[in-house]
N, C-alpha and C positions, 0 to 999 in steps of 0.2 A: 072796736073795731069798724068804721065805715062799711059802707057797701062795697065802693072799688078794692078797698083792702080785702074783703073776704074772698072776692071775685080773682086778685092777684093770689093770693093763700090759695085756692081749689087749685089755679091755675099748675102753679109751683108744684101741687101732690100730683097733680096727674102726670105732668113731667118729672118726677122724682119715681112715680108707676112703672111708667113706661122705660126710663132708664135702668131701672133694679129690672124689670123683665126682660130687658134687653142683654144685662151683663147676664144673667142664667142662661138663657139662649146662647149666648158666646161660650160660658162656662160648658156648656154641654156639647159643643160643637168642640170643643177644644179636649175634651174628654173621648169622644168619639174619633178626632181627628189620631190622640195618642192611638190608640187601640188600634186604627188602621192602619197607621204608620209601623207599629209593632209586628204586626200579622205580615203586613209585605216583606218587613225588613226578617222576617224569620220565614216566609217563602223564599228570597231572594239568598239567606244565606244557608239555605236546605241544597237550593240546587248548585250555588258554588262548595259547598264544604262538603259533599254527598261523597261516601267511599264505599267502595265492595270490597269484600276479604274473602280467601277462600283457604281451605286447609293445608295440611293438620293440623287439629286444633289440640290442646290440652284444657280439659273440662275441670272448674275449679267447684264449682258445685251446681246446683240445679238448675242456674240461670247465670253464670258467668263462665265464662272460660278465656284462652290467650293463645295466641298464636305461637311458632317457634321462635319468633324475632322479639317475642316477650310482647308487645300490642296487645291490651287488656279490652274485653268486651263483655258486655250484658245484656242479655234479651231486654228487648222493650215491652212492657205492658204488660210484665207479668213479674210475681214472687214467688220463689218455690225456698221451701226451707232449707235456713243454713247447715251446712254439714255435717256441723255438731247437733244438730236440732233433733230432737225424739218426739214421736208423739205417739199416742195410745191406737191401740188396734187389739177387740175380743180380750178387753183389760189389761193387756202387759203395754209395754213400751214395745217400740219399733224404731230403730233409725229412718226415719222417715228421710231427711237430709242425705246419708247417705245412698238410699237408694232413688232418689229425686238426683243426684250425680248419675248415678248408674242409668237412671234413664235417658238423662241427657245426651250421656256418653254415647249412647247406643244410635241415636240419633244424629248426633254430628260426625256423621262419616268424611272421609274427604270430598267426598263431591256435595256436600251443602255449603252454598256458598249466602254470604251474611251481606246486609249492604244497610246504612246509617247516616245521619247529617249532624248527629248531636253527642256530646260528650256529658257525661254525668256530673258530679264534684268530686268523683275520683279518678276521671279526667280515663274514664272506659267509654269507650265508644258505643252506643244504645242502639241495638241492631234490630232486624229481623233477616231470619234464616228460612232458608228452606234447602231440602232437599228432594230433587224432583217434585213430583205435586203435594209435597207435605210442609205445610210451614209450622215450622219446630216450633216457634212459640206458641201457636196456638195448640198446637199438639201437647205440649208440657200439661196446661190450663185443660184439657178435655180428658186424658187421660188422669188427673188428679195428684200432679206431682209438683204443680203449682197453682196459684191463685191471683187470680185479677188483681192490677196495680197499674192504673190508668187504661186499661183494655181487655178485653176480650171476658164482658161481664155474662154474654150469653154461654160461653164454653163454660165458665164456672160453673152458673146453674145448671147445667147439662151435667156435669162431673157431681154437682153434689145430688140431684136426683138420682143417679144412680150408684151412688156409694162407692164413685173409683178414686182408688188412692188412698190420698191422706181425710177422705171424704168418707171410707169405710170406717171411721174411727174418731176421737175426739183429738184435737191441735190448736195449737198456739200460732195465730197468723206470724207469718218470718218476720212481719216489721215490728211488732209489739213484741216479740222475743229478741230483737235485735236491741228495741228499748228496753229492756228490763238486763241483758246483757250489759248494755254501755252503761245501766245506772251502777252496777257493782263492777265495773272497772273494765268491763272488755271494751274492744274497738273493732265493731262489727260495722261492716260496711254497707249501705242500701240507696235504695236511688235519691234522688233529691226531689223538693218539691214540686209541684206539678205546675201548668200556668202559665201562659204569654210570655210575661215577662222571662222566665226562666228557662223557657223555649228558646229564646232569642240570645240569651246570655251564653246557651251552651253551644249554643251554631255558631255564636262569634268566637268563642273559646277556640271549637275547630280547627274555623278559618283561620286565626290565627297562628293555630299548631301549624296548620298544613303550609300556610304562608311561612312559619319559621323552619321547617324542614328544606323546602325550596329557595330559600336565600341561603343556606347551611349547604344545599348541593350545588350551588350558583360558584360560591365561595370557596369550596370545594374544587369544584371543575376548575376554577381562574387560576 
């Protein structure tokens, strides 16, 4: 290959390298744009699909409840022992799941209000509930009747250090208990996976659910 041929080859290689670099930058910008778009969509759907609910409530277990009209809810960011779950304390088994439900029942007075903007995969609205100055989600973790599940990590650490509730002995995390029950044929409900894509899909499902209710109401009025 002559001098001119080698020069042309080097130029082609430099151009190819520049094009490869530009493609990589474009790919990264596309990924960043996708996540930014998902974040904006999540925020928009949260504002569009936000719901608020008030009592009376019918507590199912330590992190889920219903209203009188049959709507179902789950406390966001926490995970309480399932109703049938037992823990160990002072060398003996104790019904921690029932005690967690009892604790939530005491907190979920008629005055408690709950707000949320996402549905989990079981079509329960994920909510944060408050009664006066008490945030019920946080109180369940602080008192040791629930563990963190996407939130309230500091409160879990405090409960662990104080040996509160289930931390007074030994226990199986509710998610692991559900997985084991599911493996032997049970049908235990839990919160779906975390992540921005999941959040967008939850909020989209809630918006579609609300839109369906609105259309049904319009048709009924007509």
